[in-house]
N, C-alpha and C positions, 0 to 999 in steps of 0.2 A: 482319627486318621493316622494311618501308618506312615512312618518315616520313609521317604522314597530316595533321598540323597543324603549324603553326609552333612550334618548340620541342620537339615530341614526337620522341624518338629511339628509343622502345621501347614496344611494347604487345603484349598477348597474353592467352591464357587460362591460368588457374591449372592446368587439367587438363594442359596441355602443359608449362608451366614454372612450378613452384611458387614461393612466396615465398622459400624458402631459397636455391634456385638463382639466382633473380633478384637477390637482395641480394648474393650472392657475386660474380656477374658484374659488377655495378655497382661493388663495392668493388675488385675486381681492376683495373677500368678507371679507377679514381680519379675517378669521375663526380661532378659537382655538379648538384643539381637536386632535384625532388620525385617520389617514387614513390607513386602513388595505387593502392590496392587496394580492390576492391569484391567482396563475397561476400554475396548476399542483402541483408539489412538492415545488414550489418556494413560499416564503412568504416575505412580506415587510410591515413594520409598520413605518409610517412617522408621527412624532409629530410636530404639527404646533402651533404657538402662534402668534395671531394677523396677520395671513397670512404669517408668516415666519417659516422656518424649524429650529427647535431647537434640534431635535434628530432624529435618524433613527436606526431601528433594522432589522436584517435579522435572524429571530428565528431559521431557519434551519441550519445556519452556525455556527461553533464554533468561538469564538472570536479570532482574530489573536493574536499570542503570541509575543507582541512587545518586551518583555524582551529578548526572544531568538533571535529575528531579530536583535535587537541592539547589542546583544553579538556577533553574527556572523559577524556583520559589524564593530566590534571593537569599539563600543561606550562606553563600560565599560572597566575599567582597571582591568583585572581579571574577576572573576565571578560576576554576579549581586548580590547585597546584598540579603541575604536570606529572609529578611522580605518583599521584594518586590514581591516575588513569589506568595503571596496570592492575588495579584491584577490581575493575568493572566486571571482568569475566569470572571472578571468583564466586564461590557460593555466598548467598546472602549473609549467613552467620559470620563469615570471615570479613565481608565488607563492613558489617556493623562493628566488629571488633577494631578494625583499622580506623574507622571514622571516630570511634570513641577514643582511641589512643590519641588521635590528632585533635581532639576536643571540638570536632564538628558537631557531635551530638553527645548528650550526657549518657551515663550508664542507665538511667531510668528510661530515657527515650529509646536507647538501643534495645532494651528488654521489651518495650512496647512493640517495636517493629518486628522483633523476633517472634513474639507471641502472636501478633496479628497475622504475620505471614503464614505461620503454621495453621492458625484457625481458619484463615481464608481458604487455604488449600483443602483442608479437611471438610469445610462446609460444602465444597463441590463434590468431594468423593463420597460423602455420606448419602448422596442421592444416586450413586451408581447402582443400578439394579442388575447389570450383566457384567460378567468378567470373572477373573480369578485372583486369588491371593496366595501367598506363601510366606511363612515366617522362618527365618534362618537364625540360628543362635551363634554361628561361628563368625563373630564380628568383634573387633576390639571395642571395649566399653566406651572409649572416648571418641570413636571414629565419627567424623563429621560434626563435632561439637566445638563451638567457640568457648574459650576458657571462662569468659565472664558471664555467660548466659546460664540462668537458673533452669534446672529441669522443669518440665511442664507437667502438671497433673492432668491425667487423661480425662477424668470426669469434668474438670473445669473447661478444658479445651472442647470437649464434645458438646457441652452445654452452650458455649458461645458459638460453636460451629453450627449447631442446629438452629440457633436463633438467626444467624446470618442466612442460612438456607431458607428458613421460613420467610424472612424479609424479602429475599430474592424471588421466591415463588409466589408470594401473595401481595407484593407491593404494587403490582400493575406497571412496574418499570418495563421499558422496551427490551426486547430479547436480543440485545447486541451480543456478538461474539466476544469472548474475553480477549481474542487476538486482534480485534478490530483496532484500527489506528485512526485517530482524528488529527487534523491539521487546521491551522488558521485559514479561513476562507480568503483567497486573494482578492475577490471582488468586493469584500466589505469595505465601505468607505465612511462609515459612521464613527461615532465615539462610543466605545463599550461602556464608559463610565456613565453615559446617559441612559443606559438600558435597564437600570435597576436590577443588576445581577445579585444573586445570593452569594454568600461566601463560598458555598460548594461550587457554584457555577464559575466564579472567578478563579478558583484553584484549578478546576478541570480545564478551563480555558488556558490558563498559564502553562499547563502541561501538554497542550495539544500542538506539539511541535512536528507532527508527521512521522515520529519515530517510536514513541512510547505506546505500546499496546495498552488496552484498557485495564488488564489485570495489573500492569505495572503502575498505572495511574492510581488505581485503588490502593495498592500497597504503599505507594509513595505518600499518599494523603491520609493513610490510616482510615479510609472510608469504605464502608461496605459497597460491594459492586453495584447493588441496587441503587444506591444514592448516586454513584458515579454515572450509571446509565440514565437516571432521571435528569441529572444536570446536563449530560451530553445531549439528550433529546431537546431540552429547552434551547441549548446553544445552536443546535441544528435549525430549529424553528426560527431563531433570530437571525440566521444567516451568518453566524460568527465562525463556524467551523464546518468542515466537510469530512466525510469518512474516506479513508484510503483503503482500497482493496488491493493488497499487495500481490495476490495471485493474478488478478486481472491485469494489473499494471505490468507485471512480468510478461503476461501473454501479449498485451498490446505492444510492449516494447519489442518483443520478438517479432511480431507481425510487421511493425514499422521497419525494423532492420531488414527483414526479408524483402519488403517492398522496395526499399531504397537500393538494396543490392541488385535486385532484378533490373531496375532501370539504369543503374551504373553499367551493368553488363550489356544491356541493349545499346547504350550510348557508345561503348567501346567497340561494338561490332558494326557500327555504321561505316559503310564503305565510301570510297572516294567517287562521288557522283557529281553531276552538274550542280552548281550552287542552288538553283531553284528546287531541285529534287531533294537536296540536303536540307534546305529550309523546311520543306514539307515533312520530311522524316523527323526532323527535330521537333517541329510543332506537334506532330502526332504523338511522338514519344512523351512529351510533357503533358499533352492532353490526356493520354491514357494513364499517366501517373496521377493526374488530378482525379480521374475516375476511380482509380484504385484507392486513393486516399478517402474518397467519399464512401466506397464500399467498406473500407476499414472502419470508418466512423459510424456506420450503421450498427456495427457490432459492439463498439467500445464507447460510444458517447455516454457520458454520465447521465444525461437527461433521459436516456432510454433504459438505463439500468433499473431493475426492480419492477419493470412494467409487464413482465411475462412475455409471452409470444405476441408480437405485433404483426399486423398484416403488411405485405410488401407495399401496399398503397399508403399505409400510415408511415412507414419508414421513408418512402419517397417524399411525402409531404414534409416530414421533419427535415430531411436533407435540403430540400429546395428552400424551405423557409429560413434555414440557418445560413445558407450560402448564396442565396440569390442576390442579396445586396452587394456581396463581394464581386460577383460576376457582372452585375450592372455597372458597378463602379469602374471596373477594368474595361468593359466594352465602350464606355463613354470616352475613354482615352484613345480608342482605336475604332473610330466610327465605321470604317470599312467592314468591320466584323459584326455590325448590327444586323440581326436576323440570320446571321450565318452560324454564330456560336451561341447556343441556348441550352436550357435544361430540357430533358425529355426522360421521364421515368426516373427521376432522382439522379441522373448522370448528365454529363455534358455530351450533347449530341455532336459527334465528329463527322457525320455523313457529309455535310455541305463543305467542310474543309477538304475532305478527300476528293470531292468532285468539283473543286474550284476551276480546274483546267477545262471543264466543259462549258463554262459560262464566261470566263475572261481569258485573255491572251496577252502575250508579250510582257511589256513593262508593268502593266496593270496587274498581271498574275504574280509577278515577282514581288510587287509592293504588297499585295494581299498576303502572300506567303510570309513576308517579313513581318507584317502586322500580326499575323496569327502566331508567329514564333515569339514575338515580344509579349503579346497578350498572355499566352500560356506560361511564359516565364514568370510574369508578374503574378498571375492567378495561382500558379502552383505554390509560390512562396506564401501567399495569403492563406490559401486553403490549408497548407501544412501548419502554419502558425495557429490558425483557428482550431484545427483538429486537435493538436497537441494541448492547447490551452483548455479546450472543452473536456478533454479526456483525463489529463493528469494535473491540470491547474498550473499556476505559476508560483515560484519559479521552477522551470524544468530544465535549466541549463546544466551541463555536466553529464547528461545521460549519453550513453553510447550512440543512440540514434541521432542525437544532435551533431556529434562529430561526423558521422557518416553523411548526414544531410549537408553539412557545410562543404565537405569534399565534393559531393555530387553537384552542388550549385556552382562551385568553382569550375568543375568540368563543363557544365552547361555554358557558363560565361566564356570559357575558352573557345568552345565550339561556335558560339555566336560571334565572337571577335574574328575567328578564322573565316566564317561565312561572309561577314561584312568586308574583310580584306580581299577575299577572292573575287567577290562580285565587283567591288570598286576597281580592282586592278583590271578586270576583264572588260568592263563597260563604262567606267567612269560614273557609276551610279552614286 
C-alpha cells in the first residue's frame, strides 16, 4: 500500500487484512507507531514500540472508574482519598501507575490489569469484519505508556484475545451490550446470602451500582465478559439486579419534563372565572395530566420493554391492571365520583366530569367539582409516583423532572387554596 500522508506507512480494509494479521505483520517488522482501527462506531488505537504493544486506547468508551470498583470491592478502608478522585478520568495505564504508587495495588496486580485491559479490547476487535485501519509511524516511542508497565508481546496478547473471543462466541452467554449497566433491584427484600451465589455472581452483584457498564465490571474483576454476562443473567433471574437503559431513561426523562412543562403552562393561563368554573378547569387539567402520564407509561414501562410491538388492546389492559387499584382507592375517598370517574380504553374517561352541570345544580354541583378536583390532585400524585417507580426504579430523587414536579404540585396547591378561599368568602361554604 502506498503512503498517502506523512507518517502513514500502512492502511487498508479489515475485509482484506484483519486486525490479527495486521498486528502480526507490524510485530514481525519491529514497527514503532500507532495503529488506528475503525469499525462502525467502534474505535481502537494500539501504540507499538519496536513491534510490542505499549498502550491501547478505546476513544469511544469512558475510562473505567477503578476507584469506585475498588471501593465497592472493599479495597479501601472507608472512602478513597479525595485527592485520588482526580485520576478517574485519566487513561487506565496512568490510573494503574498512581494506584501502584499509593500502594493500593501491587506492581504485579497493576501489570495484570494493564495486560487484561489490552487483551479484552483486542478480543473484541479481532472479530471486526468491516472497517478500516491505518498505521502511522510519526509518534513518540513512549507516548501513552506508563513507566512501570512492561511492553506486551503481540503473539501472546493475540493468543489470549482469541481465547476470550471464542469463549464469548461459544459459551452460550446472553448477548448483553458491553455498555449495559446493572443496578441493585429496589424491590428485592430477601437475603442475598441465602441464595447460594457463586463468587462471580457476588462480585458482579457488588459492582451493580447503576453506574458501571459491563465492560468496566469485566475489567475491574479481571473476568472475561462471557462470565460477567452469565453471572448477570443469573442475578436477573433471581431478581437481585435490573438493567439500566441509559438512552431510554434520557428519553423518558425528556418526555416527563415536556409533560410537566405543558401542564405548568396550562395552569398559568387559567383566567379569572367563577369559582365553580375554575374548579372544573383545574380538575380537567389534572385529569388530562393523569392521562398523559398513562400514555407516557405505555411507551416507557419496563414491564413492556423487549416485548416488541404490542396491540393497543394489550397496552390498555396493562395500564388498567397497573393503575386500577390506585383509582379505586381514591374514588372510595370521594364517593360522589363513583361511576363518574372510571377507566375507558386505558385512560381516565373525563366525559362525565365535563357534563356534570347537566345532571346536578347549585351547591351539589360545586361540591361535585370540588371532590373531582381533590380526587385528581390525589390521583395525579399517585400515578406519577407509580409511573416513575415502574420506569426508572428507586431511588429516583435528584432528577430534574422531580424538581419540576415539586414546583408544579406547589402551584396546584396554591390554586386549590385560592379556590377554597374565594368560595368560602363568597358563600360561606
